[in-house]
N, C-alpha and C positions, 0 to 999 in steps of 0.2 A: 281558355286563354291562361298565359302567366300576366300576371302585375308583382312589380315591384316598386317596391316603395325606398325612396332616396329623401331622407330629409335634409331641407337646406336651411343653414342660418341667413335668416334677412330684417331687417328693417320692417314688423309687423307687431302690432298689438295684441298677436295671440297667443296665448301660455306658448311657452315654452322659447319665444325666438323662430319658430321653423314654421317653412311651408314644404308640404311635400311635395316633390316633384316623383312622378309615375315614368316608369317604361313598361308599355305591354306590348307582351309578344303573343306568336299563335305556339298551343301545346305541339302541333305535329304540323311541320311545315318544312317547306326543301331550305335549305340553307344557299348563302350566294357561292360564290367561286372562292372566295376568302374563309369562308367556314361559317360566317357571321347570318344569325337567327334576324328577319324583318321586325321591324318593332317600331310601333308610336312612342312618343316622346309626350307626356302630361304635365301643363305648368312646368316646367322650367324656369324657376323664380330667379335663379344666378346660375352662371356657369362657375363650377365649382371643381375641386380633384377628384370628389367622394362621386359624382356623377358622371365626371369625363370616364371615371375608371368603370363605373357600370356601364359606358354604354360601348365600351371596346370590344365587347362582344358579339354588339348587335352592330345591322345596319338601320340606322333611324330612316324611316322612308318618310315620315309626317311629323309635324308638329303641332299641335292644339295645344288651348289654353280652356280650362273650363268656364273664364272669365276676365276681365282684361284689370282689374285691381293692382296696386303698382306689386303686391309681394308676390306674385304669381304670375311676373311675365318679363323679369330682369334678365333670363336667360334665352329667350324667345331669340333676338338678334345674333348674339353673337354662337349657340349654334345652327342656327339655319346658314352661315359662312359655314361652318365646321362640320358639317354634315351635307349640306346640297338638300336638306330634306322638304318637301313642299310645304308652305306654310300654308295653314288655315284659319279662317276669321268666320264671325256668324256672318251671313250673310245683313244686310242693311245695317252693321256697325261696323265698316269697314274705317272710318275716319278713326272711331274710338279705338279699336285694336292699332291702327297706327300712331296714332296719338301715344300709346300707353307703349309700346314695344321699340318705337324707330324702328320697324320692318315691315315692310309693304308684303300683305298674304300672296300668294298664288294661285286660291284658290277661298274660296266661300263654300260655304254649309249654309240649309236650313235646317232644322229639328224632324228627327226621321230618316235624315242621311245616313250611311253608313259606308265605311271606310275601309276600305281591306290592310290586314296584318297576314302576309301570307298568304293562307290560304283559308283564313278566319276574315270575319268583320267586325269592329267597332262600332256601336251604332250611337245616335247623338238625339239627347233625350234633353227636350227644354224643361229648365227647370229655373225660371225666376224668381227674384224674392230678394236674395241680398245684393245681387245685382241686374239690372237689366237685362244683362247680356249673358247671364249664366245659360250653365248647359252642364249636363251629367256625359257619361263617356261610361255605354253598357257593355262589354268585353265578352262577345259571343253572345247567341244567344242564353236569355235564361242567367247568364254568366253575374260576374264581379262589377260592381259599376263605381265607376271614379265619379264622385257625387262634388268634389271642391267644396263650397262654403254653404255644404246645404243643411250639413250635420257634422258632428263630435259626437266622440264618446262619453267625453265628461263635459260639463258647463254647457253653455248654448251658443249660437252664433250669432252676431251682431245682425240685424235688422233692423236699421234707423232712417232716418230721411236723409238727405232729397234722394238717393240712391235707393234705397231698401225700399219693400211695397210687403204690407205683411201680410196683403191675402193673397196676393201671389206666392209671398212665402210657404205658405198653410195649404196652400193647394198645392205645392211643388213637394211637401211633406208627405200628401193623402198620394199623389202618383207613384212616390217612392215606394210608400208602404202599400201600393198597390200591387206593386213590379214585385215585391217580397224576392230582392235581389241575396243571396247566400252570404254577400259579404258587401259592406260598403268600404271603399276607401278615399277618407276623407283631405280637408285641403290643409290639416292642421290637427297633428295628433296620431295614437293610433289608429290601424285600420279597428272596423265596425263588424264583428263578428255574431251580433244579434240583431239585425238592423231592424227587424219592428219595432222591439223592446224600447230602444232608441228611439226611434221614428215617433210613439207613442210618447214617449218621455217629454220630447222635444214640443210635441202639439199641446201636450197637457200643460204642458208650461209656460206657451204662448197664450192659451188659454185662459191660462190661471192669470197672467199678467195683464190681458183686455180684460176679465173682470171687476180688476183691480183700477185698474184706469179709469172702465165706465163707471163705475161703483163714484171715484174719486171726481167722478166731475158730474156726475148725478147729487151730490151732498157739499157742493159748494168751491169746489176747488175749479177756478175758470182760471189757471194759468200753468203752463209746462213745469213750471218749479213747484207749483203748490199739488201739482198731481203727483210728482216726484217724491214729495216727502211722504204722501199716502199711499202709495203704489209701491214704493221699494222700503224694505225691513233690512238693511243693509247697508255698511258701509260705502258709500261711494267715489269714499278719495282716488283720485286719480282717475275713474271711470264716468263721473258724470257726464260729461259731454255726450260719452256713447248712451246715455241711461236717458239724456233729454232728446236725440235723436230716434231712439226706439220708442218712446212713449207717442212722439210725433207721428211716427212712422203707427202706431193703434188708432190713437186720433184720425188719420188719414184713412184708416180700414173702418173706423163706427161711423165716420161721417159719410163715407160711401154708400156704409149700408142703412144709412137713415138714425142711429141712436143717436148722436150730437149733431152739432154744426159747429166746424170750425175751418179756420183759412187761415192759418198761424196767428189768431186774433184769440181775445178770450174763449176762453169754451161754452157753450152751452145745451144742455141738454135737450131733445125733443119734450114734446108737453104731456106724449103720451107712454116714454120709458118709467 
């Protein structure tokens, strides 16, 4: 299948100030009477001239988002009106979708569902961690994956409380690594042509950060502010709030796994750690 990236300038804290919208179309399919190819529109962050031009040669049959954070959904409502496409939301998350987009979904999906694109299909993969409703979209069996905010080619993805779940995120990274797609198309930045290496890097980064958080918690740091001073060795100007949310997500994971006790109050290690 064909996956075409269209960077959209939006209000986002991601580097570059853009979110990627994607048009997923079948490799070989019958065109409609107007000569247009059927396609799925993924993560329309806003309605823009560039995205309008990309859609001109296609009939958008479906609109989906990887998750409902504001920097991924601003174009859902206008493109739903402009294309008359079927708008999908994750089952059990329709209120969240409606609140984020202003659009009533036409249908719902569950992970494992497939959505037709011409003679081919896109498969929905469960991919929580960055957000509780997060999914990824596999374009054809064994094809590239639109992974939203699961991965980036450079840097790392924010996984922080209250929405982020570090245990779920690391499971998602391992799941994507096991699928081993030829390409990942992320929510921000360029495509990832060596997915396994990037996924390994992100897993290693999270494991190292967790080790630092755990070490700080077991050597006297009992507040998030104190842990940040130990766990980070870079200037956090402008992103300290993200670091705080990330450390909290790591502490939640460590608490669930029985390594520390923490419920947004002073941290304490378990005696046998």
